[in-house]
C-alpha positions as CSV (number, residue, x, y, z in Angstrom):
1,X,14.1,-18.4,0.5
2,X,12.4,-15.9,-1.8
3,X,14.7,-14.8,-4.6
4,X,14.0,-12.7,-7.6
5,X,13.8,-15.9,-9.6
6,X,11.2,-17.6,-7.4
7,X,9.2,-14.5,-6.4
8,X,5.7,-15.0,-7.7
9,X,4.5,-11.5,-7.0
10,X,4.3,-8.6,-9.4
11,X,6.1,-5.3,-8.6
12,X,2.9,-3.7,-7.3
13,X,2.0,-6.7,-5.1
14,X,5.6,-6.8,-3.7
15,X,5.4,-3.1,-3.0
16,X,2.0,-3.6,-1.2
17,X,3.5,-6.5,0.9
18,X,6.4,-4.3,1.9
19,X,4.0,-1.4,2.7
20,X,1.8,-3.7,4.9
21,X,4.9,-5.1,6.7
22,X,6.0,-1.5,7.6
23,X,2.6,-0.5,8.8
24,X,2.4,-0.8,12.6
25,X,-1.3,-1.8,12.7
26,X,-1.3,-4.4,9.9
27,X,-0.8,-7.8,11.4
28,X,1.2,-10.5,9.7
29,X,-2.1,-12.5,9.5
30,X,-3.5,-9.9,7.2
31,X,-0.5,-10.3,4.9
32,X,-1.0,-14.1,5.0
33,X,-4.7,-13.7,4.2
34,X,-4.1,-11.4,1.2
35,X,-0.9,-12.9,-0.2
36,X,-0.5,-16.3,1.3
37,X,2.9,-15.4,3.0
38,X,3.7,-16.6,6.5
39,X,5.6,-14.2,8.8
40,X,8.9,-16.0,8.1
41,X,8.3,-15.6,4.3
42,X,7.6,-11.9,4.8
43,X,10.8,-11.6,6.7
44,X,12.7,-13.3,3.8
45,X,11.0,-11.0,1.3
46,X,12.0,-8.0,3.3
47,X,15.6,-9.2,3.7
48,X,15.9,-9.8,-0.1
49,X,14.2,-6.5,-1.1
50,X,15.3,-3.9,1.4
51,X,18.8,-2.5,1.9
52,X,20.5,-4.1,4.9
53,X,20.2,-1.0,7.1
54,X,16.5,-0.7,6.2
55,X,15.9,-4.3,7.0
56,X,17.6,-4.0,10.4
57,X,15.6,-0.9,11.2
58,X,12.3,-2.7,10.2
59,X,13.2,-5.8,12.3
60,X,14.0,-3.7,15.3
61,X,10.7,-1.9,14.8
62,X,8.6,-5.0,14.4
63,X,10.2,-7.1,17.1
64,X,7.9,-7.1,20.2
65,X,5.2,-4.9,18.5
66,X,1.9,-6.2,19.8
67,X,-0.1,-4.9,16.9
68,X,1.7,-7.0,14.4
69,X,0.1,-10.2,15.7
70,X,-3.7,-10.6,16.1
71,X,-3.3,-12.8,19.2
72,X,-1.2,-10.2,21.0
73,X,-3.0,-7.0,20.1
74,X,-5.6,-5.3,22.2
75,X,-9.3,-5.8,21.3
76,X,-9.6,-2.0,21.0
77,X,-7.4,-2.1,17.9
78,X,-10.0,-3.0,15.3
79,X,-8.5,-1.6,12.1
80,X,-5.2,-2.0,10.2
81,X,-4.5,1.7,9.8
82,X,-5.1,5.0,11.5
83,X,-7.9,7.2,10.2
84,X,-5.6,9.8,8.7
85,X,-3.1,7.4,7.2
86,X,-4.5,7.3,3.7
87,X,-6.0,10.8,3.7
88,X,-3.3,12.1,1.3
89,X,-4.2,9.5,-1.3
90,X,-7.9,10.6,-1.2
91,X,-6.9,14.3,-1.5
92,X,-4.6,13.5,-4.5
93,X,-7.4,11.4,-6.1
94,X,-10.0,14.2,-5.6
95,X,-7.7,16.8,-7.0
96,X,-7.1,14.6,-10.1
97,X,-10.8,14.1,-10.6
98,X,-11.5,17.8,-10.3
99,X,-8.8,18.6,-12.9
100,X,-10.2,16.0,-15.2
101,X,-13.7,17.5,-14.9
102,X,-12.4,21.0,-15.7
103,X,-10.5,19.7,-18.7
104,X,-13.6,17.9,-20.0
105,X,-15.8,21.0,-19.5
106,X,-13.3,23.1,-21.5
107,X,-13.3,20.5,-24.3
108,X,-17.1,20.4,-24.3
109,X,-17.3,24.2,-24.4
110,X,-14.8,24.3,-27.3
111,X,-16.8,21.6,-29.2
112,X,-20.1,23.3,-28.7
113,X,-18.8,26.7,-29.6
114,X,-17.3,25.4,-32.9
115,X,-19.2,25.9,-36.1
116,X,-19.7,22.9,-38.2
117,X,-17.6,22.7,-41.4
118,X,-19.6,22.6,-44.7
């Protein structure tokens, strides 16, 4: 059983495993390929990490879901997420980049407009 003492994953890796386990279209095989965890180990990790009610909700959601297993899913499901799933992340990243560019432009303007000290 995965315990906090034997868990070899960083906090960010553990968070990503949990995120992938919650995603409807991400099969357990993808988690195994990325992190080397079998389905039973993912279940143990989720049991140790989630609150009991959240774990029960997740198990109820995952049981019988065809998209969580490559052999059971339809051939038309070719990706692990829906096209709009990560859209908010790109919007946040683009906003951050635009703000950084504006800040750099203001700094460059201030530097160019400053007179050299003698």
